C-alpha positions in Angstrom: -2.9 -2.4 1.4 -2.3 -0.8 -1.9 -1.4 2.5 -3.2 -4.2 4.0 -5.6 -1.5 4.8 -8.2 0.1 1.4 -8.0 0.9 0.5 -11.7 3.1 -2.5 -11.1 0.6 -4.5 -8.7 -2.9 -3.1 -9.5 -5.3 -4.1 -6.8 -8.3 -3.8 -9.4 -7.1 -6.9 -11.1 -7.0 -8.7 -7.9 -10.1 -11.1 -7.6 -10.5 -10.3 -3.9 -11.3 -6.9 -4.8 -14.9 -7.4 -5.8 -15.5 -10.5 -3.3 -16.8 -8.3 -0.8 -16.2 -11.1 1.9 -15.7 -10.4 5.7 -12.4 -12.2 5.8 -10.8 -9.7 3.3 -10.0 -6.0 3.9 -8.8 -4.0 1.2 -7.0 -0.4 2.1 -6.0 1.9 -0.6 -4.0 5.0 -0.1 -4.4 8.0 -2.6 -1.4 9.3 -4.4 0.5 6.2 -3.3 2.5 3.8 -5.7 4.0 0.5 -5.3 6.4 0.2 -2.3 4.9 3.4 -0.6 6.5 2.4 2.7 9.9 1.8 1.4 12.1 4.5 2.7 15.6 5.4 1.1 18.9 5.3 2.5 18.7 8.9 3.3 15.4 8.5 5.3 13.4 10.6 2.7 12.4 8.0 0.3 13.5 7.5 -3.4 12.0 6.2 -6.7 12.8 3.0 -8.3 11.5 1.9 -11.6 11.3 -1.0 -13.9 10.6 0.5 -17.2 7.4 2.3 -16.9 6.5 0.6 -13.6 7.1 2.2 -10.4 9.0 -0.4 -8.0 9.1 1.9 -5.1 8.1 5.6 -4.3 7.9 6.5 -0.6 4.9 8.3 0.6 5.0 9.3 4.2 1.3 9.8 4.5 0.3 6.3 3.4 3.3 4.8 5.3 2.0 6.5 8.7 -1.5 5.8 7.9 -1.0 2.1 6.8 0.9 1.7 10.3 -2.2 2.8 11.9 -4.6 0.6 9.9 -2.4 -2.4 10.7 -2.6 -1.8 14.5 -6.2 -1.3 14.3 -6.8 -4.3 12.1 -4.7 -6.5 14.6 -6.4 -4.9 17.5 -9.8 -6.0 16.1 -9.0 -9.5 15.2 -6.4 -10.7 17.7 -8.3 -9.6 21.0 
């Protein structure tokens, strides 16, 4: 699961991105950065940076969708 705007850990650099293997599922989320599921202390999310790289930037849509995607994946593979 990767945010399409992730500039810290770019999924396109991952060798699994091009494998197309049945044991790998790569999900990407539009307008989501690294740490898109990290909610801030005020429950609204916050931005953290390492230089020009986004360490975390909460995205409620990606967070919600990733939760549903995890449930679907586990249901499919653990039943």
